[in-house]
C-alpha positions as CSV (number, residue, x, y, z in Angstrom):
1,M,111.9,19.8,-98.4
2,T,110.0,16.9,-97.7
3,T,108.6,15.8,-94.4
4,S,108.7,12.1,-93.0
5,T,105.6,10.6,-91.5
6,P,106.1,9.2,-88.1
7,P,106.8,5.6,-87.9
8,A,103.5,3.7,-86.8
9,T,103.4,2.5,-83.3
10,L,101.7,-0.8,-82.0
11,P,98.4,-0.3,-80.0
12,T,99.0,-0.7,-76.1
13,A,96.8,-1.9,-73.5
14,S,95.5,1.5,-72.9
15,A,94.5,2.1,-76.5
16,A,90.9,2.8,-77.3
17,R,89.0,-0.2,-78.1
18,P,86.8,-0.7,-81.2
19,M,83.2,0.2,-80.8
20,I,82.1,-2.8,-83.1
21,F,81.3,-5.8,-81.2
22,N,83.8,-8.4,-82.1
23,R,82.1,-11.7,-82.0
24,Y,84.6,-13.4,-84.2
25,G,87.7,-12.4,-81.6
26,M,85.3,-13.4,-78.6
27,W,84.5,-16.9,-80.6
28,A,88.0,-17.5,-81.2
29,I,89.0,-17.1,-77.3
30,Y,86.3,-19.5,-76.4
31,R,87.0,-22.1,-79.1
32,F,90.5,-22.2,-78.0
33,E,90.0,-22.6,-74.2
34,M,87.3,-25.3,-75.2
35,A,89.9,-27.1,-77.3
36,R,92.2,-27.3,-74.5
37,F,89.5,-28.7,-72.6
38,R,89.2,-31.4,-75.0
39,R,92.9,-32.2,-75.1
40,T,92.8,-32.5,-71.3
41,M,89.7,-34.6,-71.0
42,L,91.3,-37.1,-68.8
43,Q,92.3,-34.6,-66.3
44,S,89.4,-32.2,-66.4
45,L,86.5,-34.7,-66.6
46,V,87.4,-38.2,-65.6
47,T,89.4,-37.2,-62.7
48,P,86.8,-35.3,-61.0
49,V,84.0,-38.1,-61.6
50,I,86.3,-40.9,-60.0
51,T,87.1,-38.4,-57.1
52,T,82.9,-38.0,-56.9
53,A,82.4,-41.9,-56.9
54,L,85.1,-41.9,-54.0
55,Y,83.0,-39.6,-51.9
56,F,80.1,-42.0,-52.3
57,V,81.8,-44.8,-51.2
58,V,83.2,-43.0,-48.3
59,F,80.6,-40.8,-47.2
60,G,77.7,-42.4,-48.8
61,S,78.3,-46.0,-47.5
62,A,80.5,-45.5,-44.3
63,I,78.7,-42.4,-42.8
64,G,75.3,-43.0,-44.5
65,S,74.7,-46.4,-43.0
66,R,75.1,-44.7,-39.6
67,M,73.0,-41.6,-40.6
68,T,70.4,-42.8,-43.1
69,K,68.5,-39.5,-43.5
70,V,68.9,-35.7,-43.2
71,G,65.3,-34.5,-42.6
72,T,63.4,-36.5,-45.1
73,V,66.3,-37.2,-47.5
74,G,68.7,-39.9,-47.6
75,Y,71.9,-39.1,-46.6
76,G,73.3,-40.4,-49.8
77,A,71.2,-38.3,-51.9
78,F,71.5,-35.3,-49.7
79,I,75.3,-34.8,-50.3
80,V,74.8,-34.9,-53.9
81,P,74.0,-31.0,-54.3
82,G,77.3,-30.3,-52.0
83,M,79.4,-32.6,-54.1
84,I,78.3,-31.0,-57.4
85,M,79.0,-27.4,-55.7
86,L,82.3,-28.7,-54.3
87,S,83.5,-29.7,-57.9
88,L,81.9,-26.7,-59.5
89,L,83.6,-24.2,-57.5
90,T,87.0,-25.7,-57.6
91,T,86.9,-26.4,-61.3
92,S,85.6,-22.9,-62.3
93,I,88.1,-21.3,-60.5
94,S,90.9,-23.4,-61.8
95,N,89.9,-23.4,-65.5
96,A,89.4,-19.6,-65.5
97,S,92.6,-18.8,-63.5
98,F,94.8,-21.0,-65.8
99,G,93.1,-19.8,-68.7
100,I,94.0,-16.3,-68.3
101,Y,97.6,-16.8,-66.5
102,F,99.3,-18.9,-69.2
103,P,99.1,-16.1,-71.8
104,K,100.6,-14.0,-69.0
105,F,103.2,-16.5,-68.5
106,T,104.2,-17.0,-72.1
107,G,103.9,-13.2,-72.9
108,T,101.0,-13.9,-75.5
109,I,98.7,-11.5,-73.3
110,Y,100.2,-8.5,-75.0
111,E,99.1,-9.7,-78.5
112,L,95.7,-10.2,-77.1
113,L,95.6,-6.8,-75.6
114,S,96.6,-5.2,-78.6
115,A,94.2,-7.1,-80.9
116,P,91.0,-5.4,-81.7
117,V,89.1,-7.2,-79.0
118,S,87.4,-5.2,-76.2
119,Y,88.1,-6.2,-72.5
120,G,84.6,-7.4,-72.2
121,E,84.7,-9.4,-75.3
122,M,88.0,-11.2,-73.7
123,I,86.2,-11.6,-70.4
124,V,83.1,-13.2,-72.1
125,G,85.5,-15.5,-74.0
126,Y,87.6,-16.7,-71.1
127,V,85.0,-16.8,-68.5
128,G,82.5,-18.4,-70.8
129,A,84.6,-21.1,-71.7
130,A,85.7,-21.7,-68.0
131,A,82.0,-21.7,-67.0
132,T,80.8,-24.2,-69.9
133,K,83.6,-26.7,-68.7
134,S,82.1,-26.6,-65.3
135,I,78.4,-26.9,-66.2
136,I,79.7,-30.2,-68.1
137,L,81.4,-31.4,-65.4
138,G,78.4,-30.7,-62.9
139,L,75.9,-32.2,-65.2
140,T,78.5,-35.1,-65.8
141,I,78.7,-35.7,-61.8
142,L,74.8,-35.4,-61.5
143,A,74.5,-38.3,-64.1
144,T,76.8,-40.3,-62.2
145,A,75.0,-39.7,-58.8
146,F,72.1,-41.2,-60.4
147,L,74.0,-44.6,-60.7
148,F,74.6,-44.6,-56.8
149,V,71.4,-43.1,-55.3
150,P,67.8,-42.2,-56.0
151,L,67.4,-38.5,-56.6
152,R,64.5,-36.2,-57.3
153,I,64.9,-32.5,-58.8
154,E,61.8,-30.7,-57.6
155,H,62.7,-27.4,-59.3
156,P,64.8,-28.4,-62.4
157,L,64.9,-24.8,-63.6
158,W,66.2,-23.3,-60.6
159,M,68.8,-26.0,-60.5
160,A,69.9,-24.9,-63.9
161,G,69.9,-21.4,-63.0
162,F,72.0,-21.7,-59.9
163,L,74.3,-24.0,-61.8
164,V,75.0,-21.4,-64.7
165,L,75.0,-18.3,-62.0
166,T,77.6,-20.2,-59.7
167,A,79.9,-21.5,-62.5
168,T,79.7,-18.0,-64.1
169,T,80.4,-16.3,-60.6
170,F,83.5,-18.3,-59.5
171,S,84.9,-18.5,-63.2
172,L,85.1,-14.6,-62.6
173,F,86.7,-15.1,-59.4
174,G,89.0,-17.5,-61.0
175,F,89.8,-14.9,-63.8
176,I,90.8,-12.4,-61.1
177,I,93.1,-14.9,-59.4
178,G,94.7,-15.6,-62.6
179,L,95.4,-11.9,-63.2
180,W,96.6,-11.5,-59.6
181,A,98.8,-14.6,-59.8
182,K,102.7,-14.1,-60.2
183,G,103.6,-17.7,-60.4
184,F,101.8,-21.1,-60.8
185,E,101.7,-21.7,-56.8
186,Q,99.6,-18.7,-56.3
187,L,97.0,-19.9,-58.8
188,Q,96.2,-22.8,-56.2
189,L,96.9,-20.7,-53.0
190,I,93.1,-19.4,-52.7
191,P,91.3,-22.5,-53.9
192,A,93.4,-24.6,-51.8
193,L,93.4,-22.5,-48.7
194,V,90.1,-20.7,-48.8
195,V,87.6,-22.0,-51.2
196,T,88.0,-25.8,-50.5
197,P,87.9,-25.3,-46.5
198,L,84.6,-23.1,-46.9
199,T,83.0,-25.5,-49.2
200,F,83.6,-28.3,-46.5
201,L,82.4,-26.0,-43.7
202,G,79.6,-24.5,-45.6
203,G,77.0,-27.7,-45.3
204,A,78.2,-29.6,-48.3
205,F,78.2,-32.8,-46.6
206,Y,75.6,-31.8,-43.5
207,S,72.9,-29.3,-42.6
208,I,74.1,-26.4,-40.7
209,D,70.6,-27.3,-38.6
210,M,72.7,-30.2,-37.0
211,L,75.2,-27.6,-35.5
212,P,75.0,-26.2,-32.1
213,P,73.1,-22.8,-32.0
214,A,76.3,-20.8,-31.7
215,W,77.9,-22.4,-34.6
216,Q,74.7,-22.1,-36.8
217,K,75.3,-18.3,-36.6
218,I,78.7,-18.4,-37.2
219,A,78.4,-20.7,-40.4
220,L,75.9,-17.8,-41.8
221,F,79.1,-15.8,-42.3
222,N,80.4,-18.2,-44.8
223,P,79.2,-17.5,-48.3
224,V,79.3,-20.8,-49.6
225,V,76.5,-21.7,-47.2
226,Y,74.4,-19.8,-49.4
227,L,75.3,-21.4,-52.7
228,V,74.8,-24.9,-51.2
229,S,71.8,-24.1,-49.5
230,G,70.1,-22.8,-52.7
231,F,71.2,-25.4,-55.0
232,R,70.0,-28.2,-52.4
233,W,66.6,-26.4,-52.3
234,S,66.4,-27.0,-56.0
235,F,66.6,-30.4,-55.6
236,Y,64.6,-31.2,-52.5
237,G,62.4,-28.2,-51.7
238,A,64.4,-27.6,-48.2
239,A,67.2,-25.4,-47.5
240,D,69.1,-24.0,-44.5
241,V,68.8,-20.5,-45.8
242,A,65.8,-18.8,-47.7
243,V,66.3,-19.4,-51.1
244,G,65.7,-15.7,-52.0
245,I,68.8,-14.6,-49.8
246,S,70.9,-17.3,-51.3
247,L,70.2,-15.7,-54.8
248,G,70.7,-12.4,-53.8
249,M,74.2,-13.4,-52.1
250,T,75.3,-14.9,-55.3
251,F,74.2,-12.2,-57.3
252,A,76.2,-9.7,-55.0
253,F,79.2,-11.9,-55.3
254,L,79.0,-11.6,-59.0
255,V,78.5,-7.8,-59.1
256,A,81.8,-7.7,-57.0
257,C,83.8,-10.0,-59.1
258,V,82.8,-7.9,-62.5
259,A,83.5,-4.7,-60.7
260,V,86.9,-6.0,-59.5
261,V,87.7,-7.6,-63.3
262,G,86.7,-3.9,-64.5
263,W,89.1,-2.2,-62.3
264,M,91.9,-4.5,-63.0
265,F,91.5,-4.0,-66.9
266,K,90.9,-0.1,-66.5
267,T,94.0,0.3,-64.4
268,G,96.2,-2.4,-66.1
269,Y,96.8,-4.3,-62.8
270,R,99.3,-7.0,-63.3
271,L,98.8,-6.7,-67.3
272,K,101.0,-4.0,-67.9
273,K,104.0,-5.2,-65.8
């Protein structure tokens, strides 16, 4: 009497992950996302740069002619860090959320979950690509700004650090939105109704010192204030909030995003359903 072996089963999302670091799988995800960026260059890079140029025309010329300086910095130069931060936040969220949501929408997420790629490697691939795209956009906007206003960067290493840290943090936040979203409309819900208004109210185009005392205290509850303030300090050495506090708040949000993503993968939230 012979015994038959049970049929092989496909690995599931809850299967044990390989212990060996799979850099090839991570690199494949990263290259795939960057290839999509190159295919949509007009939408991903050119359009935001044109939008930034329009901001300079509207805010730099119209308002700047009436408010020439904020402190010791010309108004046109003053708004540059805020404009970069506005584009950086929205682009990081959009790139990362769409990058992970589209495999969910097409069903290919299950092939990825059953592949010998760990959750951490998946996150690094998707978030790394989204952050890279945002950093490229931020540097492009910075180069465009030099054509319109005289700029100085007093702390270039800190500027690069804030750029990378913010892009990574909000790419993780976008990754969370992509896992959470059930439809394409939800991908734009939080960026349009939460992030963009908070950026405009977070000192992107003005200093919170210009607000009445009561509103200055209220503005400190806006997390974007700390991002914009720290990034502007790297340019001009002046900030609305101490740079240490800005850095600490950004790191705190980064840790929170890592914890939420880890919980989502551990429980299979919106992945196994």
